[in-house]
C-alpha positions as CSV (number, residue, x, y, z in Angstrom):
1,M,-95.6,179.0,207.6
2,K,-96.8,182.4,208.8
3,N,-100.3,181.1,209.1
4,F,-99.1,178.2,211.2
5,K,-97.1,180.5,213.5
6,F,-100.2,182.7,213.9
7,F,-102.4,179.7,214.6
8,A,-99.8,178.3,217.1
9,G,-99.7,181.7,218.8
10,M,-103.5,181.8,219.1
11,V,-103.6,178.3,220.5
12,L,-100.8,179.0,222.9
13,G,-102.5,182.2,224.2
14,G,-105.8,180.3,224.8
15,A,-103.9,177.5,226.6
16,L,-102.2,179.9,228.9
17,A,-105.5,181.6,229.7
18,A,-107.1,178.2,230.4
19,G,-104.2,177.3,232.6
20,G,-104.6,180.6,234.5
21,M,-108.3,179.8,235.0
22,L,-107.4,176.3,236.3
23,V,-105.0,177.8,238.9
24,A,-107.7,180.3,239.9
25,Q,-110.0,177.4,240.8
26,G,-107.9,176.7,243.9
27,P,-106.5,173.6,245.4
28,R,-109.5,171.4,244.7
29,H,-107.5,169.6,241.9
30,P,-103.9,169.4,243.0
31,N,-103.0,166.7,240.4
32,L,-104.5,168.7,237.6
33,M,-102.7,171.8,238.8
34,A,-99.4,169.9,238.9
35,A,-100.0,168.7,235.4
36,Q,-100.8,172.2,234.2
37,D,-97.6,173.4,235.8
38,L,-95.6,170.8,233.9
39,V,-97.3,171.7,230.6
40,D,-96.4,175.4,231.2
41,R,-92.8,174.6,232.0
42,A,-92.5,172.4,228.9
43,M,-93.9,175.2,226.8
44,Q,-91.3,177.6,228.3
45,R,-88.4,175.1,227.7
46,I,-89.5,174.7,224.1
47,T,-89.5,178.4,223.6
48,M,-86.0,178.6,225.1
49,A,-84.8,175.9,222.8
50,Q,-86.4,177.7,219.8
51,Q,-84.6,180.9,220.7
52,A,-81.3,179.2,221.2
53,N,-81.6,177.5,217.7
54,E,-83.1,180.6,216.0
55,F,-86.4,178.8,215.6
56,D,-84.8,176.4,213.0
57,M,-86.3,173.1,214.1
58,S,-88.2,172.2,211.0
59,G,-91.5,173.1,212.7
60,H,-91.3,170.3,215.2
61,A,-90.9,172.6,218.2
62,A,-93.9,174.7,217.0
63,H,-96.0,171.6,216.6
64,A,-95.0,170.4,220.0
65,K,-96.3,173.7,221.4
66,V,-99.6,173.2,219.6
67,L,-99.9,169.8,221.2
68,L,-99.1,171.2,224.6
69,A,-101.7,173.9,224.1
70,Q,-104.2,171.1,223.4
71,A,-103.1,169.3,226.5
72,S,-103.6,172.4,228.5
73,H,-107.1,172.8,227.2
74,E,-107.9,169.2,228.1
75,I,-106.6,169.7,231.6
76,H,-108.8,172.7,232.0
77,E,-111.8,170.8,230.7
78,A,-111.1,167.9,233.1
79,A,-111.1,170.4,236.0
80,R,-114.4,171.8,234.8
81,A,-115.9,168.4,234.5
82,A,-114.7,167.5,238.0
83,N,-116.3,170.6,239.4
84,R,-119.8,169.6,238.1
């Protein structure tokens, strides 16, 4: 379980960095920026839910965060592809 939490933290950190890079690209991709904002807000809400439930969600919330981190990465890659 500790390894999963570490991995989830690493993926989350990378996703947030990717999201920041997407925002830094400016208003060229307003739909992608909006999608990234929703992913970021979902991540924050899940963290709040975990804290309220003392992280006892059978790993489902942590898994959702990993999937959101993957979505964030894909949004970033879509922005990069659109910029080519």
